[in-house]
N, C-alpha and C positions, 0 to 999 in steps of 0.2 A: 630895828632894831640894835640895841645898845648895849654892853656887857651890864647894864648895872639892869636893864630887864625894861626900861622903857619899848616906848612902840612910837612912832607919831604915822598915825592915819589921819585922811582929807578926804568927808564925806562934801556930796553939794549938799547945801541946806536948802536947796526942794527936792529934791528926793525925800520916799518914803520911807526907806528907810534912818533918814538922820533921824528923823521924826519922832523914830523907838528908844535911838541912841543915845539922842537928850533926857525924855522923858527919864528910861530906865538906866542911865549912866554907866551902862554898861554893853560892849556887844565881842561875840566872837568872831574869832580869824579859823577860820578851818584854810587846809594845803591839802587843795585833794587829789587822786593818782591821775596821771592822765588820760585812762582809760573814761572819767566821767567830763569829759573836755566837751562834747556834743553835749552834753546833758545840760552844763553848767552854764551854757556859752543859751540855752534854752529860760536855762533860771532869769540870769540875768537879765534878761529880751524881755520880762513882762514884769509887770512893780506889783507889788505884794499889797495892795492896796487895793487891787481891785482880781487879783486871782490868788486863792489859799497855793500858795506854795507849798506848806507840807502836803495836803491833801495830792494835790496836781504832780508832783517826782518825786514823791517818799518811797514809788516801787522803783524806779527808774536808779536809785542811787540805796537800793537794798537796806529803805528801812529806817529806824533812827539813829540816836547814839548806837555804834561797836561796844560792846562786852570792854575794858578797861576805860573809859574816858571818867577824865574824872575834873571836876568843878574848880577852877583857877581862882587864888584871891589877885584882890587889890588897893593899893601894890602891894608886889610880892614881900612873904616874910624878910625881914632883916634878922643876921644872924646878933645875938648877941655880943656881949664885948671883954 
């Protein structure tokens, strides 16, 4: 991530996630707390192609998005000169 809000991300094109990113032209980057490490490893160890990860893991993660989240626009808005 640089000072202009640009992020470089690499995803193996054979992964199920890559098809979604390429199709929707968007992705979400989450930075979870350390106490979710075990659950996150379990999420990463299975494929969303064969497992409904929201259904399987939403309870250990405490449900869906917490209040206060907001959608981001890309590219970031540039201040007018």
